[in-house]
Every structure is written in C-alpha cells, then in structure tokens.
C-alpha positions in Angstrom: -25.7 -6.1 40.2 -25.6 -5.3 36.2 -24.9 -8.3 34.8 -21.7 -8.1 32.0 -22.5 -8.0 28.5 -21.7 -11.4 27.0 -21.3 -10.4 23.5 -17.9 -8.6 24.9 -14.5 -10.1 25.9 -13.5 -7.2 28.0 -14.8 -4.0 28.8 -13.5 -0.4 29.0 -13.3 -0.2 32.5 -11.0 -3.2 32.9 -8.6 -1.3 31.4 -9.3 1.9 32.9 -8.7 -0.3 36.2 -5.3 -1.4 34.3 -4.2 2.5 33.9 -4.6 1.9 30.3 -6.4 3.9 27.6 -9.8 2.7 27.3 -10.7 1.3 23.8 -13.0 0.2 21.8 -14.9 -3.2 23.3 -14.1 -6.5 21.0 -17.1 -8.8 20.0 -17.3 -12.4 20.7 -17.5 -13.4 17.1 -14.1 -11.4 16.4 -12.3 -13.2 19.1 -14.1 -16.5 18.4 -12.5 -15.6 14.7 -8.8 -14.5 16.2 -8.9 -18.5 17.7 -9.8 -20.1 15.1 -6.9 -18.5 13.4 -4.5 -19.3 15.6 -5.8 -22.8 16.0 -5.1 -23.2 12.3 -1.6 -21.6 12.3 -1.2 -24.3 15.3 -2.3 -27.5 13.2 -0.4 -25.7 10.0 3.0 -25.8 12.1 2.3 -29.4 13.0 1.8 -30.6 9.7 5.4 -30.2 9.0 6.5 -33.4 10.8 4.7 -35.3 8.3 5.5 -36.4 4.9 3.0 -34.1 2.5 3.1 -34.5 -1.2 2.9 -31.4 -3.3 -0.5 -31.6 -3.8 -1.1 -31.5 -0.3 0.9 -28.2 0.0 -1.2 -26.8 -2.9 -4.8 -28.1 -1.2 -3.6 -26.5 2.3 -2.4 -23.1 1.0 -5.6 -22.8 -1.0 -4.7 -23.2 -4.6 -6.6 -26.1 -4.9 -9.8 -24.4 -4.6 -12.4 -24.1 -7.3 -13.0 -20.7 -9.1 -16.0 -21.8 -11.7 -18.1 -19.1 -12.6 -20.9 -19.8 -14.8 -21.3 -19.0 -18.1 -23.1 -15.5 -19.3 -25.2 -16.0 -21.9 -26.0 -13.1 -24.2 -29.1 -12.5 -26.8 -28.3 -14.7 -30.1 -30.2 -14.3 -33.3 -32.4 -17.5 -33.6 -32.3 -20.3 -36.8 -35.2 -22.7 -36.8 -35.1 -25.9 -38.4 -38.3 -27.5 -39.6 -40.0 -29.7 -42.1 -42.2 -32.6 -42.1 -41.5 -35.7 -40.1 -38.5 -38.0 -41.1 -36.5 -35.6 -43.4 -33.5 -35.4 -41.3 -34.1 -32.2 -39.1 -32.4 -33.6 -36.3 -29.4 -35.5 -38.1 -28.8 -31.7 -39.4 -28.9 -29.8 -35.6 -26.2 -32.4 -34.6 -24.3 -32.2 -37.8 -24.3 -28.2 -37.2 -23.5 -28.0 -33.3 -20.7 -30.9 -33.8 -22.0 -33.9 -31.6 -24.7 -35.8 -31.0 -26.9 -34.1 -28.8 -30.8 -33.9 -30.3 -32.1 -38.0 -30.2 -32.3 -38.9 -33.9 -33.7 -42.5 -34.5 -35.1 -44.0 -38.2 -38.7 -44.0 -37.1 -40.7 -40.7 -38.0 -41.7 -38.3 -34.8 -38.9 -38.6 -32.7 -38.9 -35.2 -31.7 -41.6 -33.4 -29.9 -40.6 -30.4 -28.2 -39.0 -27.4 -29.6 -35.2 -27.5 -28.6 -32.4 -25.1 -28.6 -28.9 -25.3 -29.0 -25.9 -22.9 -29.4 -24.0 -23.4 -32.3 -21.3 -21.1 -34.3 -20.2 -20.7 -37.9 -17.7 -19.0 -39.3 -17.4 -16.7 -36.0 -20.9 -16.0 -35.9 -22.5 -17.1 -32.6 -26.4 -18.0 -32.5 -29.1 -20.3 -31.5 -29.9 -23.5 -33.3 -33.6 -24.4 -32.5 -34.8 -28.4 -33.5 -38.5 -29.0 -33.7 -40.9 -31.9 -34.2 -41.8 -32.7 -37.6 -44.9 -30.5 -39.0 -47.9 -32.2 -40.3 -51.2 -31.0 -41.5 -54.9 -32.3 -40.3 -53.4 -34.5 -37.2 -54.6 -34.8 -33.9 -53.5 -35.5 -30.4 -49.9 -35.4 -29.3 -49.1 -35.2 -33.3 -51.1 -31.9 -33.3 -49.3 -30.4 -30.5 -46.1 -31.3 -31.6 -46.6 -29.4 -35.3 -48.0 -26.5 -32.8 -44.4 -26.0 -31.2 -43.3 -25.8 -34.9 -45.2 -22.9 -35.8 -44.3 -21.2 -32.3 -40.5 -21.8 -33.6 -41.3 -20.2 -36.4 -42.7 -17.5 -35.3 -39.6 -16.7 -32.5 -37.1 -17.6 -35.1 -35.1 -14.9 -37.2 -34.7 -17.3 -40.3 -35.8 -20.6 -41.0 -33.9 -23.8 -42.7 -36.9 -25.6 -44.4 -35.6 -28.9 -44.6 -37.4 -31.4 -47.5 -35.8 -35.0 -48.4 -34.6 -34.8 -51.7 -34.7 -38.3 -52.5 -38.6 -38.3 -52.3 -39.4 -35.0 -53.7 -42.2 -32.4 -52.8 -44.9 -33.2 -51.3 -49.0 -32.2 -49.8 -47.5 -31.7 -46.8 -43.9 -29.8 -47.8 -46.8 -27.7 -49.7 -48.2 -26.8 -46.8 -45.4 -25.9 -44.7 -44.1 -23.5 -47.5 -48.0 -21.6 -47.1 -47.1 -21.6 -43.3 -43.6 -19.7 -44.0 -44.7 -17.6 -46.7 -47.2 -16.2 -44.0 -44.8 -15.5 -41.6 -42.7 -13.6 -43.6 -39.1 -14.9 -42.1 -36.0 -15.5 -44.4 -36.0 -19.1 -45.7 -33.0 -21.4 -46.9 -34.4 -24.2 -48.7 -32.2 -27.7 -47.9 -32.4 -30.3 -49.7 -31.4 -33.3 -47.9 -30.3 -36.9 -48.2 -28.0 -35.7 -51.4 -25.4 -38.2 -51.1 -23.5 -38.0 -54.2 -24.0 -36.6 -57.5 -26.5 -38.9 -58.5 -29.2 -37.4 -56.2 -28.8 -33.9 -57.3 -31.2 -33.9 -60.4 -33.6 -34.6 -57.3 -32.7 -31.5 -55.7 -33.0 -29.3 -58.5 -36.8 -30.4 -59.3 -37.3 -28.7 -55.5 -37.3 -25.0 -57.3 -41.0 -25.8 -57.7 -41.5 -25.1 -54.4 -40.9 -21.3 -55.1 -38.2 -20.7 -52.1 -35.4 -20.0 -54.3 -32.5 -22.2 -54.8 -32.3 -25.4 -53.1 -29.2 -26.5 -51.2 -28.0 -30.1 -51.6 -26.8 -31.9 -48.9 -26.4 -34.8 -46.6 -27.2 -34.4 -43.1 -25.3 -37.9 -42.1 -22.0 -37.4 -44.1 -21.9 -33.4 -43.6 -22.0 -33.2 -48.0 -22.9 -29.5 -48.7 -23.3 -28.3 -45.1 -20.9 -25.6 -45.1 -22.5 -23.8 -48.3 -25.6 -24.7 -46.2 -24.2 -22.4 -43.4 -23.0 -19.6 -45.6 -26.2 -19.1 -46.7 -27.9 -19.2 -43.5 -25.8 -16.6 -42.5 -26.3 -14.2 -45.1 -30.1 -14.9 -44.4 -29.5 -14.6 -40.8 -29.6 -11.1 -38.7 -26.9 -9.9 -36.8 -29.3 -8.7 -34.3 -32.2 -11.0 -33.2 -36.2 -9.5 -33.4 -37.6 -12.4 -31.4 -34.4 -13.9 -28.5 -35.1 -12.7 -24.9 -31.9 -11.5 -23.7 -31.0 -13.2 -20.8 -29.4 -11.7 -17.6 -26.3 -12.7 -16.2 -25.9 -16.6 -15.4 -29.6 -17.8 -14.1 -29.2 -20.6 -12.5 -30.3 -23.9 -14.3 -32.8 -26.1 -12.8 -33.3 -29.7 -13.9 -36.8 -31.3 -13.5 -36.0 -35.3 -13.3 -38.0 -38.3 -12.4 -39.9 -41.3 -13.7 -42.0 -41.1 -16.9 -45.3 -39.6 -16.9 -44.8 -37.9 -13.0 -46.1 -34.1 -14.2 -42.1 -33.2 -15.4 -43.6 -31.2 -18.3 -47.0 -30.1 -17.2 -44.7 -28.5 -14.3 -42.7 -26.6 -16.4 -45.9 -25.3 -18.5 -47.4 -24.3 -15.3 -44.5 -22.5 -14.4 -43.5 -20.8 -17.7 -47.2 -20.1 -17.8 -47.7 -21.5 -21.2 -48.3 -24.9 -23.3 -44.3 -24.7 -24.1 -43.7 -28.4 -24.1 -45.9 -31.3 -25.5 -47.5 -33.1 -22.8 -49.9 -36.2 -23.2 -51.0 -39.3 -21.2 -48.5 -41.7 -22.9 -45.8 -42.1 -21.1 -42.4 -41.0 -22.2 -43.5 -38.2 -24.1 -40.6 -35.8 -24.0 -37.6 -37.1 -25.5 -34.7 -34.0 -25.4 -34.2 -31.7 -22.8 -36.0 -28.8 -23.4 -34.3 -25.3 -21.8 -36.8 -22.4 -21.0 -35.8 -19.1 -19.2 -38.3 -18.5 -16.7 -38.7 -15.1 -14.1 -40.0 -16.8 -10.4 -39.7 -14.6 -7.5 -38.2 -12.0 -9.2 -34.9 -13.8 -10.2 -34.5 -15.9 -13.8 -34.0 -19.4 -13.7 -33.5 -21.5 -16.6 -35.6 -24.7 -16.1 -34.8 -28.1 -17.7 -37.1 -30.3 -18.7 -36.1 -33.8 -19.7 -36.9 -37.3 -20.6 -38.4 -39.7 -18.0 -35.7 -41.7 -16.3 -36.5 -45.6 -16.9 -36.0 -48.5 -14.6 -32.8 -49.8 -16.5 -31.4 -48.0 -19.0 -29.3 -50.7 -20.7 -32.8 -52.6 -21.4 -34.3 -49.1 -23.0 -33.3 -49.0 -27.0 -33.6 -46.6 -29.9 -34.8 -43.1 -29.2 -35.5 -44.4 -25.4 -32.0 -45.0 -24.7 -30.6 -41.9 -26.0 -33.2 -39.7 -24.3 -31.7 -41.1 -21.1 -28.5 -40.3 -21.9 -29.5 -36.5 -22.7 -31.3 -36.3 -19.5 -27.8 -37.6 -17.5 -26.1 -34.7 -19.3 -29.0 -32.5 -18.5 -28.5 -33.5 -14.6 -24.6 -32.6 -14.6 -25.1 -29.4 -16.7 -27.6 -28.3 -14.1 -26.8 -26.5 -11.0 -29.8 -27.9 -8.8 -32.3 -30.8 -9.7 -36.2 -30.8 -8.9 -36.9 -35.1 -8.4 -40.6 -35.2 -9.1 -42.0 -37.8 -7.5 -45.9 -39.3 -7.8 -47.4 -38.9 -4.3 -50.6 -41.0 -5.6 -48.4 -44.3 -5.8 -46.2 -45.6 -3.3 -42.6 -44.8 -3.9 -40.6 -47.0 -5.8 -36.9 -47.8 -6.3 -36.7 -46.0 -9.2 -37.6 -42.8 -7.5 -34.8 -43.5 -4.6 -32.5 -44.5 -7.8 -33.1 -41.2 -9.6 -32.3 -39.1 -6.2 -29.4 -41.2 -5.8 -28.4 -40.4 -9.5 -28.7 -36.6 -9.2 -26.6 -37.2 -5.5 -24.0 -39.0 -7.6 -23.7 -35.9 -9.7 -22.6 -33.7 -7.2 -26.2 -30.9 -8.0 -28.2 -29.6 -5.5 -31.6 -31.2 -4.7 -34.8 -30.4 -4.2 -37.5 -33.5 -3.8 -40.9 -32.4 -5.3 -44.2 -34.6 -4.6 -46.6 -34.0 -7.1 -50.2 -34.8 -7.8 -50.6 -33.9 -3.5 -54.2 -32.7 -4.2 -55.3 -35.9 -5.6 -54.2 -37.2 -2.0 -56.6 -38.9 0.5 -56.7 -36.6 3.5 -56.7 -39.2 5.3 -54.0 -40.8 3.3 -51.8 -37.8 4.0 -50.0 -38.3 7.3 -49.4 -42.0 6.5 -47.4 -40.9 3.5 -45.4 -38.6 5.3 -44.1 -41.1 7.7 -43.2 -43.4 4.6 -41.5 -40.6 2.9 -39.4 -39.7 5.7 -38.7 -43.8 6.1 -37.7 -44.4 2.5 -35.7 -41.2 2.1 -33.6 -41.9 5.6 -30.5 -41.2 3.5 -31.4 -37.7 2.3 -33.2 -36.0 5.0 -31.1 -33.0 3.9 -33.1 -32.3 0.8 -35.9 -29.9 1.1 -39.5 -31.7 0.1 -42.3 -29.2 -1.4 -45.9 -31.0 -2.0 -47.3 -29.2 -5.4 -49.4 -30.3 -7.9 -48.5 -29.6 -11.5 -51.9 -29.5 -13.0 -53.3 -26.6 -10.8 -50.1 -25.0 -9.6 -50.9 -25.4 -6.3 -48.0 -24.5 -4.0 -45.5 -24.2 -7.2 -45.2 -21.0 -5.3 -42.8 -23.2 -2.5 -40.1 -24.4 -5.0 -38.2 -21.2 -5.0 -37.4 -21.0 -1.4 -36.3 -24.2 -1.6 -34.2 -23.9 -4.6 -32.5 -21.0 -2.9 -31.8 -22.9 0.4 -30.4 -25.9 -1.7 -28.1 -23.3 -4.1 -27.1 -21.5 -1.1 -26.1 -24.7 0.8 -24.6 -26.0 -2.6 -22.4 -22.6 -2.7 -21.4 -22.3 0.9 -17.7 -22.2 2.1 -16.6 -22.9 5.3 -12.9 -21.2 6.5 -10.2 -23.8 7.0 -10.1 -21.9 10.6 -13.9 -22.3 11.5 -13.4 -26.0 10.0 -10.5 -27.0 12.2 -12.1 -25.3 15.6 -15.5 -27.5 15.1 -13.5 -30.9 14.1 -11.3 -29.9 17.3 -14.4 -29.9 19.4 -16.5 -32.8 17.9 -13.2 -35.1 18.4 -12.6 -33.7 22.4 -16.5 -35.2 22.5 -16.4 -37.8 20.5 -12.9 -39.4 19.6 -12.8 -42.0 17.0 -12.9 -45.6 18.1 -9.3 -47.3 18.7 -8.3 -49.4 15.8 -5.4 -52.0 16.4 -4.6 -50.3 20.0 -4.1 -47.0 17.8 -6.6 -44.1 17.5 -6.3 -42.1 14.0 -5.9 -38.3 15.0 -7.1 -35.4 12.6 -4.1 -33.2 11.7 -5.8 -30.7 9.4 -9.1 -30.2 7.7 -9.8 -28.1 4.4 -12.9 -27.2 2.4 -11.6 -27.5 -1.2 -14.0 -26.7 -3.2 -18.2 -25.9 -3.4 -20.9 -27.1 -5.8 -21.3 -29.4 -3.9 -18.6 -28.5 -1.0 -15.8 -31.0 -0.9 -13.9 -31.6 2.0 -10.1 -33.1 2.6 -9.5 -34.7 6.4 -5.9 -35.2 6.9 -5.2 -38.1 9.8 -2.8 -39.8 11.2 -4.8 -43.1 10.1 -7.7 -44.5 8.4 -11.2 -43.0 9.7 -14.4 -45.6 9.6 -17.0 -45.1 7.5 -19.1 -44.7 10.7 -17.1 -42.1 11.8 -17.2 -39.8 8.6 -20.8 -40.2 8.3 -21.2 -38.8 12.0 -18.6 -35.7 11.0 -21.1 -35.3 7.7 -24.3 -35.4 9.9 -22.8 -32.8 12.4 -21.6 -30.7 9.7 -25.1 -30.3 8.6 -26.1 -29.9 12.0 -23.7 -26.9 12.3 -23.5 -25.1 9.0 -26.9 -25.9 7.8 -26.0 -27.7 4.1 -29.7 -27.8 3.4 -29.9 -29.4 0.0 -26.9 -30.1 -0.7 -24.2 -33.6 -1.0 -21.5 -33.0 0.9 -18.0 -35.1 0.3 -15.8 -36.0 3.1 -12.5 -37.5 1.7 -9.4 -38.9 4.0 -5.9 -38.6 3.6 -3.5 -40.7 5.4 0.0 -38.9 6.3 2.8 -40.4 8.0 5.3 -38.9 10.3 8.5 -37.8 8.7 11.5 -40.4 9.7 14.2 -38.9 11.5 
C-alpha cells in the first residue's frame, strides 16, 4: 500500500471525498508557519493582561529592531604625511582628522606602518595616510619602516612633507626631498613646531629645501593648520589616480591576539605582499592597519592590530595607547579572528582576549597559528586541551593555520562567512515562540518559592549580535537562560556569534 507523502498536510483526494473541488497540496513548512503565527497572535493577546511599558510594546511590535547598514566607502584622493622620525607627523594627523586616533609619544619611531584615516576639509573628503619616520642607511625594523613610507609616497596623490622648524633641515630631510622629487608627486612643505611668531624666522629658512613656500604650523596647538589644509586641497586632485575603489560594504575583520602570535604575518600572507612591518620583537604593530583583500571572490577589509598585553593599566606610553586603539578596532569590526600560538600552551590572556571580543558583541573565529611547528604526537593532546579551555565558546569556529607558510589560510573565509551569517541571523517571532513553547513543555523552569515562572512572550530585538528579549511572569535562573541559549544554538545554529538573552519580568494588571 502506498504511504502518504509526509511533506503534505492534505491530499487532493481528501478534498474530493468531501465533495469539494480539489486544490493544490499545502506544504508542511507553510502549515507550520501558519501554526507559528497563530501561536504568536495568541501569546500577544495574553500579554494584554500584564502591565507593559511603552518600550515593551514598541519591542513587541518590532519597532525596536535594528536597521543598521554598513557604511559604503568610496574612492577618495590620498594625502600622505611623511618626514623623518619625531617631527610630529602623527600629531598632525590627529589634528587634521579631529581626534586622537594615531598613537603619539615623545620617543621617536612610535609609528611603524602606514595607516589610513578618512578625513574632510572644506567639504572635500580624502584619505589621510600616516607613515613611520623615514631614515637613511638603517637596518632591521627601521629599514622596513622606511620602506613602508616609500610605498606610501608611491600610492599617494599628494604629499605633506613635515620638517621640524626648531631643528631646521637635516641630511635626512635632504634625502627625503630627493625621494619626493623622483616620485613627481605634488608636495606641500610643512614647518612644524612653530608655536609663536618668534619661531617663524626658523620656518622661513626651510625655503632652502627647494620645495616652495614652507607653511608654519603647530600641530600640537593647531596654529596655522587651516592655511596648510587649504594649500593641501589645492595640491590634491579631485579624482585619485592611485586609490583602489572599494566595493560596497566589504566586511571588516580584526586580527587580534597577544603580542608576537603572528597577526601581521597573517595579514601579509593574505594580502600577498609585505603590507605591514614584521619583526621578531614583540609589539611591532602600534596602530591598527586596514587593508582591502579579495578572498573567496569577495572583498574583505582586514585590520591588523597591536597585541593585547596582560594588563592594560600596567602598560604606559605607546603600548598603552596601542591597546586602546586595538579595543576601538574590535568595536569597529564585524568579526574578529583571535590568533593563538599553537606552539605554546593557551594562556589566561588568550581566553581574556576571546572574552573581550564576545563582550564587544562581535562575531568570532579562533585561529591556531604556527600549527605546522607542532609535533604530530602533540596535536591530539592539544585538541583535547583546547576543548577543555574553550568549553564556554565551543560555538566558535576553529581554524589551524600557518601565517608563515600560508598553510590552511584558505579555510579562513568559510569560517568567517559562517560566523557572519550567524551574526546576521534573525528568527521570526512566531518560530521563536513555538521553539520556546516546545522547550518549556519538555523542560519546565524549576519552582522558585513554590511558584513556577512562566514565559509569556519572546522576540528577537536585534541582530549583530542576535539579542533576544523574553517576557516572563517571574525571574529566570541563570542556569535556565544558559540552557535556553544552548538549545537555541542546537536548533538554529548561531555558529561563531555571541547571543544575548535578557528577561523582563512583568506582573498581571490589578483588577
């Protein structure tokens, strides 16, 4: 005997036997959807017996849902700020963009990578690029910093050349002038640290560099920066000849972790060039570095960040401000890749960094770097250690990679896409309440003081990350909330994203 199709709720023959005109079969998922909507309407009607605030009503009606869209970036002309170390380039960058974004310290050599910032002056938007100090005949990390400055000049549409007016032109300044002349880029000469009329004579002496009029300014106090920017806008073309047009809304990925776990090496490997300075010295990166990368046929903006040290309040100077910039970079990103050194035991600091990403509400991928250095016999034991140490974040995708060789870096994109898809997931109110109804029927909340709290209604208040609000007749124990979260993940996925569940206790109206 032929079995009935389980995907259909009723067949045409059933209608025919009733003497009714046959109609198309109704798929089971549509019937389930109708049942969910009916349950939602019934629960909404039951809420009328309870005292609800205007905010509650707005949330239930869906008016509190987020509608945030990613900012669309466009191609902008590029203005690079160059000069030898400690002449005030980063201070000038902060003055132009109007906030303390670039790390600044009295010691030379704080900035190492070329870092881009969006800026605007007189209605014109442009990209401002801060660079490390350029020096001649240097080796090691200083040589790589100088190379990054040279790349910034090549990729700029115009250059602000900053000179310390109180010191005057030096042999290094003369070398930079020759480099700028070979580039053929428009150059605006900046005489910095002119804090008053008495120093303007020193600024006038910089005519000898042969770059035209020196513009006396004080980046620290803002003196003369308006006239300087007017001159820079005259030199900067309206259309960039070098900037790469960014597609609409590339997803932002922050690379975070302890110092020296390989964040910059991974970015260089993904980009395919020496985009950021890499050195064996821990803490090489100070400023977050953005780079547009095409991976898996999609655009991504990868952000290399400074290593997060054990205690931020115990750091000082550049390291302290670099830690603050890293936290800001996490909050600006959509997904964070936490790099862990697989060749060492996982530390409390690694777990703290993972928690920092979760607290910021960002999607999460955990990447174990230097996996190729692991002994074959050690790997199974490490896997068990990882499961024990990350028992609270078993929902985060894990990828084993080697930033040095590029081994398995192709697995990053699928993990990122899964985490971001979960981060963006929204469950319909009807389906959510149907899920909770089945859950509570099978596993009711334990009694509290002889009474059992009842879940009245639930809705998803927002995405990025998913945030759920449950209206209940009494307080729900933290263990029961964790149980609900675990079942939510089992039922709907949510791989790679934190979930927030809040409970609003509401009482019945007094008659």
